[in-house]
N, C-alpha and C positions, 0 to 999 in steps of 0.2 A: 934192426931194420926199422926205418922210419915208417910211421903210420901214413897210409896213402891218403892224399887229399880227396875231398869230395869234389868231383868235376862233373858239371852238367854236360852230358853227352848230347850231340845233335841226333836227330831222328835217324835210326838205322833201318833202312828200307829192305823189304823182302827181295826186291830186284837186285840190290847191291849184294846181299848175302848169297843169292843164287849165282850171281856172276863170280863171286869169290870162291864158292864151292866148286865151280867148274874150273877156274884157273888154278886153284890150290886144293885139289881133292884130298880126302883122307885116304891114305894108302900105306900099305906095309913097305918098309924100305927094301930095296933090292940087296941081295947078298954082297954084291961088288961095290956098294956105295961106301964112300969115305965117311968117317964119323962126323966130320965137319958138315958135310952135306946133309946127313941125317939130322943133326942138331939144328941146322938152318931150317929144314922143312918142318921140324917139330915146332920151332918158333913161329913159322908162318901160320900153322894150324892153331897154335895157341891163341894168336890174335883173332883168328876167325871164330874160334870157339867163344872167346870173350865177347865178340860182337853179336853172336847168336844169343848168348845169355842176356846181353844188354837189350837186344830187340825184344826178347821175351818179357823182360822186366818192364820195358816201355809199354808193351801191349797190355800187360796186367795193370799198369798204372792208369792207362786210358780207360779200361773197363771199370776199374774201381772208382775213378773220378766221374764216370757217367752214371753210376748208380746212386 
C-alpha cells in the first residue's frame, strides 16, 4: 500500500459535522439489509468519523498555536 500524502484539509466546522451526523447517523444494520448496503453505510460513517478526527486535530492545533 502506498504511503498517504499529507494533504492540508480545509476547516471542518461543527455545523457541518452536526448535519452529517443527522443525515448519516451511527446505527446498527437491520437484519434484512443487503451486505452491499451495509458496506456502503459503513463507508459513509468511516468518512464522517475521519472528519470528526480531523476537526479535533484542527481544534487542538488552534489551541496549541494560541499558547
